[in-house]
PyMOL Python script that loads the backbone (N, CA, C, O; Angstrom):
from pymol import cmd

cmd.read_pdbstr("""\
ATOM      1  N   MET A   1     -14.858 191.587 -33.584  1.00  0.00           N
ATOM      2  CA  MET A   1     -14.423 190.314 -34.074  1.00  0.00           C
ATOM      3  C   MET A   1     -15.444 189.725 -35.026  1.00  0.00           C
ATOM      4  O   MET A   1     -15.085 189.104 -36.026  1.00  0.00           O
ATOM      5  N   THR A   2     -16.705 189.916 -34.720  1.00  0.00           N
ATOM      6  CA  THR A   2     -17.721 189.406 -35.629  1.00  0.00           C
ATOM      7  C   THR A   2     -17.852 190.284 -36.861  1.00  0.00           C
ATOM      8  O   THR A   2     -18.441 189.865 -37.858  1.00  0.00           O
ATOM      9  N   THR A   3     -17.304 191.512 -36.808  1.00  0.00           N
ATOM     10  CA  THR A   3     -17.432 192.388 -37.972  1.00  0.00           C
ATOM     11  C   THR A   3     -16.669 191.845 -39.172  1.00  0.00           C
ATOM     12  O   THR A   3     -17.059 192.105 -40.310  1.00  0.00           O
ATOM     13  N   LYS A   4     -15.604 191.104 -38.949  1.00  0.00           N
ATOM     14  CA  LYS A   4     -14.857 190.532 -40.065  1.00  0.00           C
ATOM     15  C   LYS A   4     -15.706 189.487 -40.792  1.00  0.00           C
ATOM     16  O   LYS A   4     -15.659 189.392 -42.019  1.00  0.00           O
ATOM     17  N   PHE A   5     -16.468 188.718 -40.049  1.00  0.00           N
ATOM     18  CA  PHE A   5     -17.279 187.690 -40.671  1.00  0.00           C
ATOM     19  C   PHE A   5     -18.545 188.259 -41.300  1.00  0.00           C
ATOM     20  O   PHE A   5     -19.014 187.755 -42.320  1.00  0.00           O
ATOM     21  N   VAL A   6     -19.092 189.298 -40.702  1.00  0.00           N
ATOM     22  CA  VAL A   6     -20.356 189.858 -41.191  1.00  0.00           C
ATOM     23  C   VAL A   6     -20.112 190.857 -42.316  1.00  0.00           C
ATOM     24  O   VAL A   6     -20.737 190.768 -43.373  1.00  0.00           O
ATOM     25  N   HIS A   7     -19.196 191.819 -42.091  1.00  0.00           N
ATOM     26  CA  HIS A   7     -18.997 192.903 -43.052  1.00  0.00           C
ATOM     27  C   HIS A   7     -17.782 192.699 -43.951  1.00  0.00           C
ATOM     28  O   HIS A   7     -17.522 193.539 -44.814  1.00  0.00           O
ATOM     29  N   LYS A   8     -17.049 191.641 -43.784  1.00  0.00           N
ATOM     30  CA  LYS A   8     -15.870 191.301 -44.584  1.00  0.00           C
ATOM     31  C   LYS A   8     -14.737 192.310 -44.459  1.00  0.00           C
ATOM     32  O   LYS A   8     -13.905 192.415 -45.361  1.00  0.00           O
ATOM     33  N   HIS A   9     -14.691 193.044 -43.369  1.00  0.00           N
ATOM     34  CA  HIS A   9     -13.537 193.900 -43.083  1.00  0.00           C
ATOM     35  C   HIS A   9     -13.279 193.892 -41.585  1.00  0.00           C
ATOM     36  O   HIS A   9     -14.140 193.518 -40.788  1.00  0.00           O
ATOM     37  N   PHE A  10     -12.096 194.306 -41.226  1.00  0.00           N
ATOM     38  CA  PHE A  10     -11.658 194.245 -39.839  1.00  0.00           C
ATOM     39  C   PHE A  10     -11.494 195.660 -39.320  1.00  0.00           C
ATOM     40  O   PHE A  10     -10.798 196.462 -39.942  1.00  0.00           O
ATOM     41  N   GLU A  11     -12.112 195.988 -38.204  1.00  0.00           N
ATOM     42  CA  GLU A  11     -12.035 197.331 -37.640  1.00  0.00           C
ATOM     43  C   GLU A  11     -10.839 197.424 -36.704  1.00  0.00           C
ATOM     44  O   GLU A  11     -10.870 196.888 -35.597  1.00  0.00           O
ATOM     45  N   LEU A  12      -9.797 198.096 -37.142  1.00  0.00           N
ATOM     46  CA  LEU A  12      -8.576 198.206 -36.353  1.00  0.00           C
ATOM     47  C   LEU A  12      -8.763 199.066 -35.108  1.00  0.00           C
ATOM     48  O   LEU A  12      -8.174 198.784 -34.064  1.00  0.00           O
ATOM     49  N   VAL A  13      -9.570 200.102 -35.210  1.00  0.00           N
ATOM     50  CA  VAL A  13      -9.784 200.984 -34.060  1.00  0.00           C
ATOM     51  C   VAL A  13     -10.500 200.232 -32.935  1.00  0.00           C
ATOM     52  O   VAL A  13     -10.130 200.361 -31.768  1.00  0.00           O
ATOM     53  N   LEU A  14     -11.493 199.472 -33.274  1.00  0.00           N
ATOM     54  CA  LEU A  14     -12.210 198.687 -32.273  1.00  0.00           C
ATOM     55  C   LEU A  14     -11.285 197.645 -31.650  1.00  0.00           C
ATOM     56  O   LEU A  14     -11.306 197.437 -30.437  1.00  0.00           O
ATOM     57  N   SER A  15     -10.487 197.002 -32.468  1.00  0.00           N
ATOM     58  CA  SER A  15      -9.545 196.012 -31.948  1.00  0.00           C
ATOM     59  C   SER A  15      -8.538 196.649 -31.010  1.00  0.00           C
ATOM     60  O   SER A  15      -8.205 196.074 -29.974  1.00  0.00           O
ATOM     61  N   GLY A  16      -8.051 197.827 -31.359  1.00  0.00           N
ATOM     62  CA  GLY A  16      -7.114 198.537 -30.493  1.00  0.00           C
ATOM     63  C   GLY A  16      -7.735 198.913 -29.161  1.00  0.00           C
ATOM     64  O   GLY A  16      -7.091 198.811 -28.117  1.00  0.00           O
ATOM     65  N   ARG A  17      -8.978 199.346 -29.198  1.00  0.00           N
ATOM     66  CA  ARG A  17      -9.668 199.712 -27.955  1.00  0.00           C
ATOM     67  C   ARG A  17      -9.886 198.500 -27.057  1.00  0.00           C
ATOM     68  O   ARG A  17      -9.728 198.594 -25.840  1.00  0.00           O
ATOM     69  N   VAL A  18     -10.243 197.371 -27.644  1.00  0.00           N
ATOM     70  CA  VAL A  18     -10.470 196.161 -26.851  1.00  0.00           C
ATOM     71  C   VAL A  18      -9.169 195.685 -26.217  1.00  0.00           C
ATOM     72  O   VAL A  18      -9.140 195.337 -25.036  1.00  0.00           O
ATOM     73  N   VAL A  19      -8.091 195.671 -27.003  1.00  0.00           N
ATOM     74  CA  VAL A  19      -6.799 195.214 -26.485  1.00  0.00           C
ATOM     75  C   VAL A  19      -6.269 196.167 -25.419  1.00  0.00           C
ATOM     76  O   VAL A  19      -5.745 195.715 -24.401  1.00  0.00           O
ATOM     77  N   MET A  20      -6.394 197.473 -25.632  1.00  0.00           N
ATOM     78  CA  MET A  20      -5.934 198.452 -24.646  1.00  0.00           C
ATOM     79  C   MET A  20      -6.744 198.346 -23.356  1.00  0.00           C
ATOM     80  O   MET A  20      -6.182 198.471 -22.268  1.00  0.00           O
ATOM     81  N   SER A  21      -8.038 198.120 -23.459  1.00  0.00           N
ATOM     82  CA  SER A  21      -8.878 197.963 -22.268  1.00  0.00           C
ATOM     83  C   SER A  21      -8.487 196.726 -21.479  1.00  0.00           C
ATOM     84  O   SER A  21      -8.424 196.766 -20.250  1.00  0.00           O
ATOM     85  N   ALA A  22      -8.223 195.625 -22.176  1.00  0.00           N
ATOM     86  CA  ALA A  22      -7.814 194.404 -21.492  1.00  0.00           C
ATOM     87  C   ALA A  22      -6.465 194.594 -20.812  1.00  0.00           C
ATOM     88  O   ALA A  22      -6.272 194.133 -19.687  1.00  0.00           O
ATOM     89  N   MET A  23      -5.535 195.262 -21.474  1.00  0.00           N
ATOM     90  CA  MET A  23      -4.214 195.497 -20.888  1.00  0.00           C
ATOM     91  C   MET A  23      -4.323 196.367 -19.636  1.00  0.00           C
ATOM     92  O   MET A  23      -3.688 196.076 -18.622  1.00  0.00           O
ATOM     93  N   LEU A  24      -5.119 197.425 -19.701  1.00  0.00           N
ATOM     94  CA  LEU A  24      -5.284 198.296 -18.537  1.00  0.00           C
ATOM     95  C   LEU A  24      -5.990 197.575 -17.389  1.00  0.00           C
ATOM     96  O   LEU A  24      -5.666 197.799 -16.222  1.00  0.00           O
ATOM     97  N   LEU A  25      -6.935 196.727 -17.711  1.00  0.00           N
ATOM     98  CA  LEU A  25      -7.635 195.961 -16.672  1.00  0.00           C
ATOM     99  C   LEU A  25      -6.678 195.013 -15.959  1.00  0.00           C
ATOM    100  O   LEU A  25      -6.658 194.961 -14.730  1.00  0.00           O
ATOM    101  N   PHE A  26      -5.888 194.266 -16.719  1.00  0.00           N
ATOM    102  CA  PHE A  26      -4.934 193.332 -16.107  1.00  0.00           C
ATOM    103  C   PHE A  26      -3.850 194.069 -15.333  1.00  0.00           C
ATOM    104  O   PHE A  26      -3.396 193.586 -14.296  1.00  0.00           O
ATOM    105  N   THR A  27      -3.430 195.236 -15.823  1.00  0.00           N
ATOM    106  CA  THR A  27      -2.428 196.024 -15.108  1.00  0.00           C
ATOM    107  C   THR A  27      -2.986 196.534 -13.783  1.00  0.00           C
ATOM    108  O   THR A  27      -2.289 196.504 -12.768  1.00  0.00           O
ATOM    109  N   ALA A  28      -4.218 196.996 -13.780  1.00  0.00           N
ATOM    110  CA  ALA A  28      -4.837 197.486 -12.546  1.00  0.00           C
ATOM    111  C   ALA A  28      -5.003 196.357 -11.528  1.00  0.00           C
ATOM    112  O   ALA A  28      -4.776 196.552 -10.334  1.00  0.00           O
ATOM    113  N   ILE A  29      -5.395 195.192 -12.000  1.00  0.00           N
ATOM    114  CA  ILE A  29      -5.540 194.049 -11.094  1.00  0.00           C
ATOM    115  C   ILE A  29      -4.191 193.654 -10.514  1.00  0.00           C
ATOM    116  O   ILE A  29      -4.088 193.359  -9.324  1.00  0.00           O
ATOM    117  N   ALA A  30      -3.161 193.647 -11.345  1.00  0.00           N
ATOM    118  CA  ALA A  30      -1.823 193.276 -10.868  1.00  0.00           C
ATOM    119  C   ALA A  30      -1.290 194.286  -9.861  1.00  0.00           C
ATOM    120  O   ALA A  30      -0.639 193.902  -8.889  1.00  0.00           O
ATOM    121  N   HIS A  31      -1.554 195.574 -10.078  1.00  0.00           N
ATOM    122  CA  HIS A  31      -1.068 196.584  -9.139  1.00  0.00           C
ATOM    123  C   HIS A  31      -1.726 196.441  -7.770  1.00  0.00           C
ATOM    124  O   HIS A  31      -1.088 196.691  -6.747  1.00  0.00           O
ATOM    125  N   SER A  32      -2.974 196.047  -7.742  1.00  0.00           N
ATOM    126  CA  SER A  32      -3.634 195.919  -6.446  1.00  0.00           C
ATOM    127  C   SER A  32      -3.432 194.540  -5.826  1.00  0.00           C
ATOM    128  O   SER A  32      -3.624 194.380  -4.620  1.00  0.00           O
ATOM    129  N   THR A  33      -3.055 193.558  -6.609  1.00  0.00           N
ATOM    130  CA  THR A  33      -2.860 192.209  -6.089  1.00  0.00           C
ATOM    131  C   THR A  33      -1.430 191.981  -5.610  1.00  0.00           C
ATOM    132  O   THR A  33      -1.217 191.439  -4.526  1.00  0.00           O
ATOM    133  N   PHE A  34      -0.464 192.388  -6.404  1.00  0.00           N
ATOM    134  CA  PHE A  34       0.947 192.137  -6.107  1.00  0.00           C
ATOM    135  C   PHE A  34       1.608 193.404  -5.565  1.00  0.00           C
ATOM    136  O   PHE A  34       2.515 193.949  -6.194  1.00  0.00           O
ATOM    137  N   THR A  35       1.157 193.869  -4.406  1.00  0.00           N
ATOM    138  CA  THR A  35       1.655 195.133  -3.873  1.00  0.00           C
ATOM    139  C   THR A  35       3.116 195.044  -3.434  1.00  0.00           C
ATOM    140  O   THR A  35       3.851 196.025  -3.549  1.00  0.00           O
ATOM    141  N   LYS A  36       3.545 193.893  -2.938  1.00  0.00           N
ATOM    142  CA  LYS A  36       4.943 193.775  -2.505  1.00  0.00           C
ATOM    143  C   LYS A  36       5.899 193.965  -3.685  1.00  0.00           C
ATOM    144  O   LYS A  36       6.892 194.683  -3.567  1.00  0.00           O
ATOM    145  N   GLY A  37       5.614 193.343  -4.789  1.00  0.00           N
ATOM    146  CA  GLY A  37       6.460 193.498  -5.968  1.00  0.00           C
ATOM    147  C   GLY A  37       6.435 194.907  -6.513  1.00  0.00           C
ATOM    148  O   GLY A  37       7.452 195.406  -6.994  1.00  0.00           O
ATOM    149  N   MET A  38       5.288 195.553  -6.443  1.00  0.00           N
ATOM    150  CA  MET A  38       5.181 196.927  -6.952  1.00  0.00           C
ATOM    151  C   MET A  38       5.939 197.900  -6.060  1.00  0.00           C
ATOM    152  O   MET A  38       6.565 198.833  -6.562  1.00  0.00           O
ATOM    153  N   THR A  39       5.894 197.700  -4.740  1.00  0.00           N
ATOM    154  CA  THR A  39       6.604 198.608  -3.848  1.00  0.00           C
ATOM    155  C   THR A  39       8.113 198.407  -3.921  1.00  0.00           C
ATOM    156  O   THR A  39       8.866 199.336  -3.627  1.00  0.00           O
ATOM    157  N   MET A  40       8.570 197.225  -4.304  1.00  0.00           N
ATOM    158  CA  MET A  40      10.009 197.007  -4.450  1.00  0.00           C
ATOM    159  C   MET A  40      10.584 197.811  -5.621  1.00  0.00           C
ATOM    160  O   MET A  40      11.785 198.077  -5.651  1.00  0.00           O
ATOM    161  N   MET A  41       9.747 198.196  -6.575  1.00  0.00           N
ATOM    162  CA  MET A  41      10.209 198.980  -7.721  1.00  0.00           C
ATOM    163  C   MET A  41      10.382 200.464  -7.396  1.00  0.00           C
ATOM    164  O   MET A  41      11.080 201.180  -8.113  1.00  0.00           O
ATOM    165  N   LEU A  42       9.752 200.919  -6.326  1.00  0.00           N
ATOM    166  CA  LEU A  42       9.828 202.337  -5.967  1.00  0.00           C
ATOM    167  C   LEU A  42      11.148 202.637  -5.268  1.00  0.00           C
ATOM    168  O   LEU A  42      11.658 201.806  -4.517  1.00  0.00           O
ATOM    169  N   PRO A  43      11.706 203.830  -5.513  1.00  0.00           N
ATOM    170  CA  PRO A  43      12.960 204.186  -4.840  1.00  0.00           C
ATOM    171  C   PRO A  43      12.751 204.416  -3.344  1.00  0.00           C
ATOM    172  O   PRO A  43      11.626 204.607  -2.881  1.00  0.00           O
ATOM    173  N   ASP A  44      13.862 204.394  -2.596  1.00  0.00           N
ATOM    174  CA  ASP A  44      13.796 204.483  -1.137  1.00  0.00           C
ATOM    175  C   ASP A  44      13.330 205.844  -0.625  1.00  0.00           C
ATOM    176  O   ASP A  44      12.803 205.933   0.484  1.00  0.00           O
ATOM    177  N   PHE A  45      13.514 206.904  -1.410  1.00  0.00           N
ATOM    178  CA  PHE A  45      13.163 208.233  -0.902  1.00  0.00           C
ATOM    179  C   PHE A  45      11.665 208.527  -0.959  1.00  0.00           C
ATOM    180  O   PHE A  45      11.240 209.584  -0.493  1.00  0.00           O
ATOM    181  N   ILE A  46      10.864 207.640  -1.508  1.00  0.00           N
ATOM    182  CA  ILE A  46       9.417 207.839  -1.559  1.00  0.00           C
ATOM    183  C   ILE A  46       8.802 207.306  -0.261  1.00  0.00           C
ATOM    184  O   ILE A  46       8.924 206.118   0.037  1.00  0.00           O
ATOM    185  N   PRO A  47       8.141 208.178   0.513  1.00  0.00           N
ATOM    186  CA  PRO A  47       7.536 207.719   1.773  1.00  0.00           C
ATOM    187  C   PRO A  47       6.174 207.062   1.525  1.00  0.00           C
ATOM    188  O   PRO A  47       5.538 207.277   0.493  1.00  0.00           O
ATOM    189  N   PHE A  48       5.755 206.270   2.482  1.00  0.00           N
ATOM    190  CA  PHE A  48       4.427 205.631   2.466  1.00  0.00           C
ATOM    191  C   PHE A  48       4.194 204.845   1.166  1.00  0.00           C
ATOM    192  O   PHE A  48       3.237 205.105   0.437  1.00  0.00           O
ATOM    193  N   LYS A  49       5.064 203.902   0.896  1.00  0.00           N
ATOM    194  CA  LYS A  49       4.948 203.114  -0.334  1.00  0.00           C
ATOM    195  C   LYS A  49       3.685 202.273  -0.358  1.00  0.00           C
ATOM    196  O   LYS A  49       3.077 202.092  -1.413  1.00  0.00           O
ATOM    197  N   THR A  50       3.293 201.768   0.775  1.00  0.00           N
ATOM    198  CA  THR A  50       2.037 201.010   0.846  1.00  0.00           C
ATOM    199  C   THR A  50       1.118 201.691   1.839  1.00  0.00           C
ATOM    200  O   THR A  50       1.561 202.221   2.858  1.00  0.00           O
ATOM    201  N   GLU A  51      -0.150 201.670   1.531  1.00  0.00           N
ATOM    202  CA  GLU A  51      -1.115 202.251   2.455  1.00  0.00           C
ATOM    203  C   GLU A  51      -1.461 201.208   3.498  1.00  0.00           C
ATOM    204  O   GLU A  51      -1.571 200.018   3.204  1.00  0.00           O
ATOM    205  N   GLN A  52      -1.627 201.671   4.695  1.00  0.00           N
ATOM    206  CA  GLN A  52      -1.988 200.784   5.791  1.00  0.00           C
ATOM    207  C   GLN A  52      -3.429 201.099   6.186  1.00  0.00           C
ATOM    208  O   GLN A  52      -3.732 202.202   6.640  1.00  0.00           O
ATOM    209  N   PHE A  53      -4.290 200.142   6.012  1.00  0.00           N
ATOM    210  CA  PHE A  53      -5.690 200.312   6.385  1.00  0.00           C
ATOM    211  C   PHE A  53      -5.882 199.798   7.799  1.00  0.00           C
ATOM    212  O   PHE A  53      -5.616 198.632   8.090  1.00  0.00           O
ATOM    213  N   THR A  54      -6.344 200.676   8.671  1.00  0.00           N
ATOM    214  CA  THR A  54      -6.546 200.275  10.075  1.00  0.00           C
ATOM    215  C   THR A  54      -7.991 200.302  10.448  1.00  0.00           C
ATOM    216  O   THR A  54      -8.340 199.995  11.588  1.00  0.00           O
TER     217      THR A  54
END
""", "prot")
cmd.dss("prot")
cmd.show_as("cartoon", "prot")
cmd.util.cbc("prot")
cmd.orient("prot")
């Protein structure tokens, strides 16, 4: 982001990597936080949809 102000050009590859990293981070957090919603998307024939920690 600072490269546009310093070097007068915008690095698309760097921007893509930053955006993809943020998307993957938020997706990973959502998968581990909202487990009930994620398991509702799985079909019925898949066993052990949620892990049970004992």
